[in-house]
VEXDREN-2710 file (C-alpha; in Angstrom, 1 decimal):
% VEXDREN-2710
k/r/px/py/pz
1/MET/-31.9/6.9/-13.6
2/LEU/-29.7/6.4/-16.6
3/LYS/-31.2/4.1/-19.3
4/ILE/-28.7/1.9/-21.2
5/ASN/-29.8/0.1/-24.3
6/VAL/-27.2/-2.6/-25.1
7/PRO/-27.6/-5.8/-27.0
8/ARG/-26.4/-8.8/-25.0
9/LEU/-26.1/-12.6/-24.9
10/TYR/-25.6/-15.1/-22.1
11/ILE/-23.8/-18.2/-23.2
12/SER/-24.7/-21.2/-21.1
13/ALA/-25.0/-25.0/-21.4
14/ILE/-26.8/-28.1/-20.2
15/LYS/-23.6/-29.2/-18.3
16/LYS/-20.0/-28.2/-18.0
17/SER/-17.5/-29.0/-20.8
18/SER/-20.2/-28.6/-23.5
19/GLY/-18.5/-26.0/-25.6
20/LYS/-19.4/-22.6/-23.9
21/THR/-15.9/-21.2/-24.2
22/THR/-15.5/-22.3/-27.8
23/LEU/-18.8/-20.5/-28.8
24/SER/-17.9/-17.5/-26.7
25/ILE/-14.5/-17.1/-28.3
26/VAL/-15.9/-17.4/-31.8
27/LEU/-18.8/-15.0/-31.1
28/SER/-16.4/-12.5/-29.4
29/SER/-14.1/-12.6/-32.4
30/ILE/-16.9/-12.1/-34.9
31/LEU/-18.8/-9.4/-32.9
32/SER/-15.7/-7.4/-32.0
33/LYS/-15.3/-6.6/-35.7
34/LYS/-18.7/-5.1/-35.8
35/TYR/-19.2/-3.6/-32.3
36/LYS/-17.3/-2.3/-29.2
37/LEU/-17.8/-5.6/-27.4
38/LEU/-17.5/-6.0/-23.6
39/THR/-17.3/-9.6/-22.2
40/PHE/-18.0/-11.0/-18.7
41/LYS/-17.3/-14.4/-17.2
42/LYS/-19.4/-15.8/-14.3
43/GLY/-17.4/-17.0/-11.4
44/PRO/-13.8/-16.8/-10.2
45/ASP/-11.8/-17.6/-13.3
46/TYR/-8.7/-16.3/-15.0
47/ILE/-8.2/-18.5/-18.1
48/ASP/-11.5/-18.1/-19.9
49/PRO/-11.4/-14.3/-19.4
50/MET/-7.9/-14.3/-21.1
51/TRP/-9.5/-15.9/-24.1
52/LEU/-12.4/-13.5/-24.1
53/GLU/-10.1/-10.5/-23.8
54/SER/-8.0/-11.6/-26.7
55/ALA/-11.0/-12.5/-28.9
56/SER/-13.0/-9.3/-28.0
57/ARG/-10.0/-7.0/-28.1
58/ASN/-11.4/-5.5/-24.9
59/TYR/-11.5/-6.1/-21.1
60/CYS/-13.3/-9.0/-19.6
61/TYR/-14.8/-8.7/-16.1
62/ASN/-15.8/-11.4/-13.6
63/LEU/-19.4/-11.6/-12.2
64/ASP/-19.4/-13.6/-9.0
65/PHE/-22.1/-13.8/-6.4
66/PHE/-19.6/-14.7/-3.6
67/PHE/-17.5/-11.6/-4.2
68/LEU/-20.2/-9.1/-5.3
69/LYS/-23.2/-10.4/-3.2
70/ASP/-26.2/-8.2/-3.9
71/LYS/-24.2/-5.7/-5.9
72/ILE/-23.8/-7.9/-8.9
73/TYR/-26.4/-6.0/-11.1
74/THR/-25.0/-2.6/-10.1
75/TYR/-21.5/-3.8/-10.9
76/PHE/-22.5/-5.2/-14.3
77/VAL/-24.4/-2.1/-15.3
78/ASN/-21.6/0.2/-14.2
79/LYS/-19.0/-1.7/-16.2
80/VAL/-21.3/-1.6/-19.3
81/ASN/-21.8/2.2/-18.8
82/GLN/-18.2/3.0/-18.0
83/ASN/-16.8/1.1/-21.0
84/LYS/-19.4/2.7/-23.4
85/CYS/-19.8/-0.6/-25.1
86/ASP/-22.5/-1.4/-27.7
87/PHE/-22.7/-5.1/-27.3
88/CYS/-22.2/-7.5/-24.3
89/LEU/-21.5/-11.2/-24.0
90/ILE/-21.6/-13.1/-20.7
91/GLU/-20.0/-16.6/-20.6
92/GLY/-21.5/-18.8/-17.8
93/ASN/-19.9/-21.7/-15.9
94/HIS/-21.2/-25.2/-15.4
95/GLY/-24.8/-25.9/-16.4
96/LEU/-27.5/-23.3/-16.7
97/PHE/-29.3/-24.3/-13.4
98/ASP/-26.3/-25.8/-11.5
99/ASP/-25.8/-24.2/-8.1
100/ILE/-24.7/-25.0/-4.6
101/TYR/-28.1/-23.7/-3.3
102/ALA/-31.3/-25.7/-3.9
103/ASP/-33.1/-22.5/-4.9
104/GLY/-30.5/-21.7/-7.6
105/ARG/-29.9/-18.2/-6.2
106/THR/-26.3/-18.1/-7.5
107/SER/-26.8/-20.1/-10.7
108/ASN/-26.3/-19.0/-14.3
109/ALA/-30.1/-18.8/-14.6
110/SER/-30.2/-16.4/-11.7
111/LEU/-27.5/-14.2/-13.3
112/ALA/-29.2/-14.2/-16.7
113/LYS/-32.4/-13.0/-15.0
114/ILE/-30.6/-10.3/-12.9
115/THR/-28.8/-9.0/-16.0
116/LYS/-32.0/-9.4/-18.1
117/THR/-30.0/-11.3/-20.8
118/PRO/-31.3/-13.8/-23.4
119/VAL/-29.6/-17.2/-23.1
120/ILE/-28.0/-19.3/-25.9
121/LEU/-27.7/-22.8/-24.7
122/VAL/-24.8/-24.9/-26.0
123/ILE/-25.4/-28.7/-26.0
124/ASP/-22.9/-31.5/-26.5
125/VAL/-25.1/-33.7/-28.7
126/SER/-22.5/-36.4/-29.4
127/GLU/-24.7/-39.1/-27.9
128/PHE/-28.2/-37.5/-28.5
129/GLY/-31.0/-38.3/-30.8
130/ARG/-34.7/-37.5/-30.5
131/SER/-34.3/-37.2/-26.7
132/ILE/-32.9/-33.8/-27.3
133/ALA/-36.6/-32.5/-27.4
134/PRO/-37.7/-33.5/-23.9
135/LEU/-34.4/-32.4/-22.5
136/LEU/-34.8/-28.9/-24.0
137/LEU/-38.5/-28.7/-23.0
138/GLY/-37.4/-29.5/-19.4
139/PHE/-34.9/-26.7/-19.4
140/ILE/-37.3/-24.2/-20.9
141/ASN/-40.1/-25.1/-18.5
142/PHE/-38.0/-25.4/-15.4
143/ASP/-37.9/-21.6/-15.0
144/LYS/-40.0/-19.7/-17.5
145/ASN/-38.4/-16.4/-16.3
146/VAL/-35.2/-17.4/-18.0
147/LEU/-35.3/-16.7/-21.7
148/ILE/-33.7/-19.5/-23.6
149/ALA/-33.6/-17.8/-26.9
150/GLY/-31.8/-20.4/-29.0
151/VAL/-29.5/-23.4/-29.0
152/VAL/-26.1/-24.3/-30.6
153/LEU/-25.5/-28.0/-31.2
154/ASN/-21.9/-29.0/-30.5
155/LYS/-20.0/-32.2/-31.5
156/VAL/-22.6/-33.3/-34.1
157/GLN/-21.3/-36.7/-35.5
158/SER/-22.9/-36.8/-38.9
159/SER/-25.3/-35.0/-41.3
160/ARG/-27.9/-37.7/-40.5
161/GLN/-27.7/-37.0/-36.8
162/GLU/-27.9/-33.2/-37.5
163/LYS/-31.1/-33.7/-39.5
164/LYS/-32.8/-35.8/-36.8
165/LEU/-31.8/-33.3/-34.0
166/ILE/-33.1/-30.3/-35.9
167/GLU/-36.3/-32.1/-36.8
168/ALA/-37.0/-33.0/-33.2
169/ILE/-36.3/-29.5/-32.0
170/ASN/-38.4/-27.9/-34.7
171/ASN/-41.3/-30.3/-34.2
172/PHE/-41.5/-30.4/-30.4
173/VAL/-39.6/-27.4/-28.9
174/GLY/-39.7/-24.5/-31.3
175/VAL/-36.5/-22.7/-30.2
176/PRO/-34.2/-21.7/-33.1
177/VAL/-31.1/-23.7/-33.8
178/LEU/-28.4/-21.0/-34.1
179/GLY/-25.4/-23.1/-34.9
180/VAL/-24.2/-26.6/-35.5
181/PHE/-20.6/-27.5/-34.8
182/PRO/-19.3/-30.8/-36.3
183/GLN/-17.2/-32.9/-33.9
184/GLN/-13.9/-32.7/-35.9
185/ASP/-14.0/-28.9/-36.1
186/THR/-14.2/-28.3/-32.3
187/SER/-11.4/-30.6/-31.3
188/ILE/-8.7/-27.9/-31.6
189/THR/-10.2/-25.9/-28.7
190/GLN/-10.2/-28.9/-26.4
191/ARG/-6.4/-29.4/-27.0
192/HIS/-5.4/-25.8/-26.3
193/LEU/-7.8/-24.0/-24.1
194/GLY/-6.1/-24.9/-20.8
195/LEU/-2.8/-23.7/-22.1
196/SER/-3.9/-20.1/-22.9
197/SER/-2.2/-18.5/-19.9
198/THR/1.2/-19.9/-21.0
199/LEU/0.9/-18.8/-24.6
200/LYS/2.4/-15.6/-26.0
201/PRO/-0.3/-13.0/-27.2
202/ASP/0.5/-13.6/-30.9
203/GLN/0.1/-17.4/-30.4
204/LYS/-3.2/-16.9/-28.6
205/GLN/-4.5/-14.6/-31.4
206/GLU/-3.4/-17.0/-34.1
207/LEU/-5.3/-19.8/-32.4
208/ILE/-8.4/-17.7/-31.9
209/ASP/-8.3/-16.7/-35.6
210/GLU/-8.0/-20.4/-36.6
211/ILE/-10.9/-21.5/-34.3
212/THR/-13.1/-18.6/-35.7
213/TYR/-12.2/-19.4/-39.3
214/LYS/-13.2/-23.0/-38.8
215/LEU/-16.4/-22.4/-37.0
216/GLU/-18.0/-19.1/-38.0
217/LYS/-19.6/-20.7/-41.1
218/TYR/-21.6/-22.9/-38.8
219/ILE/-23.2/-20.0/-36.9
220/ASP/-26.3/-17.9/-37.8
221/ILE/-24.7/-14.6/-36.7
222/SER/-27.5/-12.4/-38.0
223/GLU/-30.1/-14.3/-36.0
224/ILE/-27.9/-14.2/-32.9
225/ILE/-27.5/-10.4/-33.2
226/LYS/-31.3/-10.1/-33.6
227/ILE/-31.8/-12.1/-30.4
228/ALA/-29.3/-10.0/-28.5
229/SER/-31.1/-6.9/-29.6
230/THR/-34.3/-8.0/-27.9
231/ALA/-32.6/-7.6/-24.4
232/PRO/-34.5/-5.0/-22.4
233/ASN/-32.9/-1.7/-21.2
234/LEU/-30.6/-1.6/-18.2
235/TYR/-30.8/1.2/-15.6
236/ALA/-28.0/2.8/-13.6
237/GLU/-28.2/5.4/-10.9
238/LYS/-26.9/8.8/-11.9
239/LYS/-24.6/9.4/-9.0
240/VAL/-21.0/10.3/-8.5
241/ILE/-19.0/7.3/-7.4
242/LEU/-16.3/8.5/-5.0
243/THR/-13.0/6.8/-5.6
244/LYS/-10.3/6.3/-3.1
245/LYS/-7.0/8.1/-3.8
246/LEU/-3.6/8.0/-2.2
247/ASN/-1.9/11.3/-1.3
248/LYS/1.2/10.1/-3.0
249/LYS/1.8/8.9/-6.6
250/ILE/3.3/5.5/-6.4
251/LYS/4.7/3.0/-9.0
252/ILE/3.9/-0.7/-8.8
253/ALA/6.0/-3.3/-10.6
254/ILE/3.7/-6.1/-11.7
255/ALA/5.0/-9.5/-12.8
256/PHE/3.4/-10.3/-16.1
257/ASP/4.6/-12.9/-18.6
258/GLU/3.8/-16.5/-19.5
259/ALA/4.5/-17.7/-16.0
260/PHE/2.6/-15.1/-14.0
261/ASN/-0.6/-13.6/-15.5
262/PHE/-3.5/-14.3/-13.1
263/TYR/-4.8/-10.8/-12.3
264/TYR/-8.4/-9.6/-12.1
265/ASN/-9.0/-6.5/-14.2
266/GLN/-10.9/-5.1/-11.3
267/ASN/-7.8/-5.2/-9.1
268/LEU/-5.6/-3.6/-11.7
269/GLU/-8.2/-0.9/-12.3
270/ASN/-8.3/-0.3/-8.5
271/LEU/-4.6/0.3/-8.3
272/GLN/-4.7/2.8/-11.1
273/SER/-7.7/4.5/-9.6
274/LEU/-5.6/5.0/-6.4
275/GLY/-3.2/7.0/-8.5
276/ALA/-0.7/4.2/-9.0
277/GLU/1.4/3.8/-12.2
278/ILE/1.7/0.2/-13.2
279/LYS/5.0/-1.1/-14.6
280/ARG/5.1/-4.6/-16.0
281/PHE/8.1/-6.8/-15.8
282/SER/8.9/-10.4/-16.7
283/PRO/10.4/-12.8/-14.1
284/ILE/11.4/-15.0/-17.0
285/PHE/13.1/-12.4/-19.3
286/ASP/13.9/-9.2/-17.4
287/GLU/17.1/-9.0/-15.3
288/GLU/16.2/-5.7/-13.7
289/LEU/13.2/-4.7/-11.6
290/PRO/11.5/-1.5/-12.7
291/ASN/11.9/1.6/-10.5
292/ALA/8.9/1.1/-8.2
293/ASP/7.5/1.6/-4.7
294/ALA/5.9/-1.9/-4.5
295/ILE/5.8/-5.2/-6.3
296/TYR/2.8/-7.3/-7.1
297/ILE/3.3/-11.0/-8.3
298/GLY/0.1/-12.7/-9.3
299/GLY/-0.7/-16.3/-9.9
300/GLY/0.0/-18.5/-12.9
301/PHE/2.0/-21.6/-13.7
302/PRO/5.6/-21.0/-12.6
303/GLU/6.1/-24.7/-12.4
304/LEU/6.0/-24.8/-16.2
305/PHE/8.9/-22.3/-16.5
306/LEU/11.2/-23.4/-13.7
307/GLU/14.3/-23.6/-15.8
308/GLN/13.9/-20.0/-17.1
309/LEU/13.0/-18.6/-13.7
310/GLU/15.9/-20.3/-12.0
311/LYS/18.3/-19.0/-14.7
312/ASN/17.3/-15.4/-14.1
313/PHE/19.4/-15.2/-10.9
314/LYS/19.8/-11.4/-11.2
315/LEU/16.1/-10.7/-10.9
316/ARG/15.5/-13.3/-8.1
317/SER/18.3/-11.7/-6.1
318/GLN/16.8/-8.3/-6.6
319/ILE/13.4/-9.4/-5.4
320/LYS/15.0/-11.1/-2.3
321/LYS/17.0/-7.9/-1.6
322/ALA/13.9/-5.7/-2.1
323/SER/12.0/-7.7/0.5
324/LYS/14.8/-7.6/3.0
325/GLU/15.1/-3.9/2.6
326/GLY/11.4/-3.5/3.3
327/MET/9.9/-2.9/-0.1
328/LEU/6.2/-3.6/-0.1
329/ILE/5.6/-6.9/-1.9
330/TYR/2.2/-8.7/-2.5
331/ALA/2.0/-12.1/-4.1
332/GLU/-0.7/-14.7/-4.7
333/CYS/-0.5/-18.5/-5.3
334/GLY/2.1/-18.9/-8.0
335/GLY/3.7/-15.7/-6.8
336/LEU/3.9/-17.2/-3.3
337/MET/5.6/-20.3/-4.7
338/TYR/8.1/-18.0/-6.6
339/LEU/9.0/-16.3/-3.3
340/THR/10.0/-19.6/-1.6
341/ASN/13.4/-21.3/-1.6
342/ASN/12.6/-23.7/-4.4
343/ILE/9.9/-25.5/-6.3
344/SER/10.0/-29.3/-6.7
345/TYR/8.1/-30.5/-9.8
346/ASN/8.4/-33.6/-12.0
347/ASP/11.4/-35.0/-10.0
348/SER/13.5/-31.8/-10.3
349/ILE/14.1/-28.9/-7.9
350/SER/14.6/-25.3/-9.1
351/LYS/15.8/-22.4/-7.0
352/MET/13.5/-19.5/-6.6
353/CYS/13.7/-16.1/-4.7
354/SER/14.2/-17.4/-1.1
355/VAL/12.2/-14.5/0.4
356/PHE/10.5/-17.2/2.6
357/ASN/12.4/-20.0/4.1
358/LEU/9.9/-22.5/2.6
359/ASN/10.2/-25.3/0.0
360/THR/7.3/-25.7/-2.4
361/TYR/6.0/-29.1/-3.6
362/LEU/3.2/-29.8/-6.0
363/SER/0.6/-32.5/-5.6
364/LYS/-1.3/-34.2/-8.4
365/LYS/-4.7/-33.2/-6.9
366/PRO/-5.5/-29.7/-5.8
367/VAL/-4.6/-29.0/-2.2
368/GLY/-7.0/-26.1/-1.9
369/HIS/-9.9/-25.6/-4.3
370/GLY/-12.9/-23.2/-3.9
371/TYR/-13.9/-20.0/-2.1
372/THR/-12.1/-18.8/0.9
373/VAL/-12.9/-16.4/3.7
374/LEU/-10.0/-14.7/5.4
375/SER/-9.8/-12.6/8.6
376/ALA/-6.8/-10.8/10.2
377/LYS/-5.0/-12.8/12.9
378/ASN/-4.1/-9.7/14.9
379/LYS/-6.6/-7.1/16.1
380/GLY/-6.0/-3.6/15.0
381/SER/-4.8/-4.6/11.5
382/PHE/-5.6/-2.5/8.4
383/LEU/-8.5/-4.8/7.8
384/ASP/-10.2/-3.3/10.8
385/GLY/-12.2/-6.5/11.5
386/LYS/-13.4/-6.8/7.9
387/LYS/-13.4/-10.2/6.3
388/ILE/-11.8/-10.9/2.9
389/TYR/-13.7/-13.0/0.4
390/ALA/-11.4/-14.8/-2.0
391/HIS/-10.8/-18.1/-3.8
392/GLU/-8.1/-20.7/-4.2
393/PHE/-7.0/-23.4/-6.7
394/HIS/-3.5/-24.6/-6.0
395/HIS/-1.5/-27.8/-6.1
396/GLY/1.3/-26.2/-4.1
397/PHE/2.0/-27.0/-0.5
398/PHE/4.7/-27.0/2.1
399/LYS/5.8/-30.2/3.9
400/GLU/7.1/-28.1/6.8
401/PHE/5.6/-24.7/7.7
402/SER/7.4/-23.2/10.7
403/GLY/9.2/-20.0/11.5
404/VAL/7.0/-18.0/9.2
405/ASP/4.2/-15.7/10.4
406/CYS/0.8/-15.6/8.8
407/PHE/-1.4/-12.6/8.4
408/PHE/-4.8/-14.3/7.9
409/ASN/-6.9/-16.8/9.7
410/ILE/-8.7/-19.2/7.4
411/GLU/-12.4/-19.2/8.2
412/ARG/-13.3/-21.1/5.0
413/GLY/-10.9/-23.0/2.7
414/TYR/-7.4/-24.3/3.1
415/GLY/-4.9/-21.6/2.4
416/ILE/-1.4/-22.6/3.5
417/ASN/-2.2/-25.3/6.0
418/GLY/-5.9/-25.3/6.6
419/ILE/-5.4/-22.8/9.5
420/CYS/-3.9/-19.7/8.1
421/ASP/-2.9/-17.9/4.9
422/GLY/-0.8/-14.9/4.0
423/ALA/2.8/-15.7/4.8
424/THR/4.6/-12.5/6.0
425/ILE/8.1/-11.3/6.4
426/ASN/9.4/-7.7/6.5
427/ARG/6.7/-6.0/4.4
428/THR/6.0/-8.9/2.1
429/LEU/2.6/-10.6/2.1
430/ALA/1.9/-13.7/0.1
431/ASN/-1.3/-15.9/0.0
432/PHE/-2.5/-19.0/-1.8
433/SER/-5.9/-17.2/-1.9
434/HIS/-6.7/-14.9/-4.8
435/ILE/-8.4/-11.7/-3.6
436/PHE/-11.0/-9.9/-5.7
437/ASP/-10.8/-6.4/-4.3
438/TYR/-14.2/-5.2/-5.4
439/ASP/-14.4/-2.0/-3.3
440/ASN/-10.7/-1.3/-3.3
441/ASP/-10.5/-1.5/0.5
442/PHE/-7.7/-4.1/0.6
443/PHE/-5.0/-2.4/-1.5
444/TYR/-5.9/1.1/-0.4
445/ASN/-5.7/0.3/3.4
446/TRP/-2.7/-2.0/2.9
447/PHE/-0.8/0.8/1.2
448/LYS/-1.8/3.3/3.8
449/SER/-0.9/1.1/6.7
450/ASN/2.5/0.5/5.2
451/GLY/3.3/4.2/4.7
452/LEU/2.8/4.5/0.9
453/ASP/0.4/7.3/1.4
454/TYR/2.8/10.0/2.5
END
């Protein structure tokens, strides 16, 4: 067994929207100047990992029980080992003990125990007084195998409230208060976090620097580092991991700009491990597709850039032509929307690629939201009976869905129409579901079945 000694922290909260991401950004920004920091995000998420990547200047990986099942510890340890990091930060989701299961098996608390990571609890104290003490005692005593090593108080309204909160915690609870964020200095994050995927990298970095500058003075960073250093050793098996390889070197053109940027690092790493060369292009700015064997168009917010996407007629025409001529194209969510005839949004209609004879509309509420389970509609497909575990969060829908074949049956979730997902034409496949290709089976077998291995 390989022993790995790496300081680490788990950032969690009493409830969602308490300030976890704010604290995680600030800590990542500070720690990345002292350590080779590696960050993780619990659950299927793209936006928070973008912030963590920018703040940490390193990759962010997702830890999700639905995708990884019982391999979550092995996956975590392997990523720590492979990246040779010397500090780790995990950002949770929702509240520490929140879970769809009564026993909490897929909660933040469970993940903190599995990864043997001390927890820093962020609390929105805007309406709290002395009651903070019994609340914290309840959290600490609910599962004593979870190490709640300290708290950060967020949205403190006044110096008087701060004094009363700290007195209550010191007198009745005994966990260290590691930070106190005043209300006015955290408002900037709430205004901008949701827009991170549509910001340019320099805009994102400028915002991170501003948030860090405003808040780092309120954090006891030396005590936080001490707590992280108490995390016990991790152990990884010393065995050679066999990676799948294609017999042919291929080039994949990946759409990446402010409109399309929802990609799991795991999926991109998988493509590279197959021997693929990744070539990025922008559907907003580039008029020519890169020289490539396949195209991958991820999710994002194309509806916010409809005018720019419509104006780029040359690229849209090339994508339509590439599909017609049989180039391998894979798209997800926003990518699927981009491949339809048009997108209707805010009382305007903008022309897209017309690969699929479908018209996209957007609802105010999500049409599909949550985990999905997909299976191949036809026997003998490259999935070979294997189910795909994915997730969806989309407002896009089609009023009429006819004359288009689907590759997947929906066993859980909504997909395109509650029955199927994965619109297909020629050698183009486009889902509303986002696939986390943990074991690299999906892309490897899809490429092979479509002749890119020869």
